[in-house]
Every structure is written in structure tokens, then in C-alpha cells.
C-alpha angles and dihedrals in degrees: 000000000000104000124192117197119197123198102172100175121078114287111251114196091198096055116126089224093066096085088054092047093051089050089051095049090051090048093049094050091047088054089058096252117154099230123207116177128201109201134178112212140165122277093246100037127127123221097281088128089072094063089210090285114146125207098050125115115222134201111185130201110201117208148147129275122253135208116258087213095061101065093178097053090041089051093049096048093045091048095050089052092048093050088055090050091048091054089050092048092048090050098044097040126201138188096246135011119213104203121197092213118230134152091280100048094107094089100053092040091051094044087050095052093047088052091052092250116147114235133218115186116207108203117194094167137007116248133228094015092061088056089054092052092049092050098250099120134007122257114261090000123137092272095047092052091048096052092040092056093058094041093055091052087056093050092048097045095049118096092215135009124208117198133169107240144029090240091055090047091052090046095051089045090054089064089064100270117144102258091208092070097049114093124193115221113166120219108254140219132253097281145356093267137080115245128239113183115166120218094246091054096042111122096199088052090054095044093057097027092234118194120240086212092074130077106224123211105194136202112178124170144057114346100213145130093282101046100069094215090162087075088064091053094048089049090052093053088057089058100040092113093061107085091191095067124070129177124217117197106191123186148038141258147122096310098041093109092046092051091047090056094047088053097043096109096036109111092188096054122086119186117205131180131263109289132214113269091243087068096055095091090049090049093049093044097053096053126104086210132000117219121210109182132178135180115269109286089013093121087070095056105031147014120209108249089221091066095094093044090050092048090047090061090056099221122140112277134193120200116202092208100114128255100263098076133098089241094057087052093053090048090053093047091055097035084232099140147318129276117204137171120303089217106038115084089180093065091045091050093050091054092048091048089048093055094044089063093061092052124105129175110285094357107102111179122253114210109205090193090066089051092052093046091049094050092050100044110013112047112129101219092043093053095043089055087052091056088049089049095054093047091047089051089068099052 
């Protein structure tokens, strides 16, 4: 199979999606695919986008960066790049196009279909609804209706869609997309195995000299508009009188300064910088409870890519997604964690307090339900085979 892969937005070497993409590329090569990547990169960028993987053909489209705050300028620049990619794909040809769907995917998908190329649309988040949830545009406003019109054309023209949760699948289907052509493949962890890192061998514990006398409630990841990290700070304020509980907020992003300001007077909150990806299993393994929040309604348009890594570490986890989602039902069925409101800090604080009462020194809780959930939904080799299966179904 000749497989074209289009990533029209600017390559970001810090993206949490990169480890997933690297695993996919290895899987596609092992399956015997001839892979041709079409990549947008900065004018002065080195070849980080190649990830050191051999056997892949590249066509690059060098371009300038654009401010995330100026949505119109960013949209125009990304579309210009994607039109160039569309022309290249139409000229080169392929059997299947794997499109990393963005707000400008219309051009490559349309060009592929006109050329007779089958299309698999890979959806990591749902635009423009996630832009509404993060406050970039107004729901059902002019910009929303404009972007929605283009996205629906992408969904309808694609032969298959791959999304990353049942909630996302149902949400996309509610837009009039044939549910039978939507596949769910969850983003996976760093390996096929569950992780078991004891406290005395934990590199993150050693790096920051953490105390085994404390119960740590941990948020680690992007601190952006979709992540709702302010909920974690508000919950911490509710528990400030409990000296045994300490909150760690680890990461960087557009709202870090705002979160730092919110947490200024919280004696039970420590903010730490973004950590190397190889430390992620150590971070999630040392926690008394891991916290994964999203903005209200965010579970329908996104799924944090760290979910599989967190579950592989087996510590208690609380998702601030709300209790009315398909994901919360799966959590409950496996006993893999708790899903609480995305807006109620008291509910989150109560869950953290409950887990802290089960903690004792050097005796971190292992949740076997998390292990089972991980093995059934988030195993790397299994999910990569599912990507290969979907692509091969279009040969």
C-alpha cells in the first residue's frame, strides 16, 4: 500500500502526540506500507519531524509560525500550506491518505478524493467545538458556522474516520456522519505493559526530593484553555487545612501564569515546570491520585493523550469529565477510576480526601481496575494493529 500522511499544521516537537505518531510510523513500515509524509515545518527547522525513522519519503513545506491568539491569520496561513500539500498529493498519488484532521483539512481530503485516493480521517479533537469550549469563538456564531461547514465536508468525504473515544464518536455522528464508518482507537501509553515503579526507585521523587510523608494529588500536562487546571487549584484551596495532602501542578502552557496567580496563596500547591517525557511514568507512579480535568463538555471533543500512560501506572485517578459520559460508564464498569463534575471543586476535593485516608507511608495504592482497563483499551501494539487494519480495509 502507498500511504500518504498529511500533517498540515506546523510541526511541534513538544507535542504529546509525537510518541503516538512515532509508534504509528513504525507500525506502518512493519506492515509493509510505502509511507510518504507531507509535513509543514518552520523555515529554520532541523529534521526533528523525521523522528530518526528510516524508510519514509518526505515532502516538506516550509513556512512561518503564526500566533495562536490570532485565529484569522493562523487559519489563513495553515490553509495556504494545506493547499500546497493538496496539490502535491494530487500530483504524487497514493492508495490511501491518512489525514491528521485540522480546521484546514478540506483541501487535502478533496484533492485525494478527486484523484481516487481513499481517505482515513484521524480526529484527535473536534473543531470548531473545542474552540468554543476554550473560548476562542462563540457557539453558533458566524465563525463557528463557517468552520463547521468545512469540517462536515471533511467528515462526509472521508471513507473512514478514527477518533479516540466513544463520546467523540457519538458527538461526530450527531453531526450527521454515518456512525458505521467511525472507528474508535484510544491513544495508548508508552508500552504494552503496566508500569510498576516503587517509591525508592522513582526518578521524579529523587529529582525533587519529595517526602513519603505526604499524599500527593498530581496534575501533569498542558496548562491550556481546554485543561481546566483552575478546578484543581480551587479543590486544593478547599483542602488547605489538611497538612497531609499536597497538590503538584506540573507543566506549561497558555494559562500557566493565570494558574500560578490563582495558586499564589495556596500553601498546599507546588507548581513545577514541564518535564521530559521519559519522566511521565515516574510522575504518575508517585502520585496518591492523578487528576485529569477538562472543561465542561470537553469529553465530547477531546481525550487527554496522557490517559493511557496514567492508567498504565495503576494509581487512583479522577477524571473531571462529568458522570454522564460513555467514558465514565466504562470507568465504573472496570472500577478504573472516578469521574466527577468539571465545575464542582468540592466534589473533586472530596475524592482526593477519600483517597488520602487510604494512604500510608511507602504504600501507594495499586488499582487493579486501571490495569484491566489499560490492557483492554490502551495497549500500544494492539491499537497500532487496529490502525493498520482500518487502512488495509480500504485497499
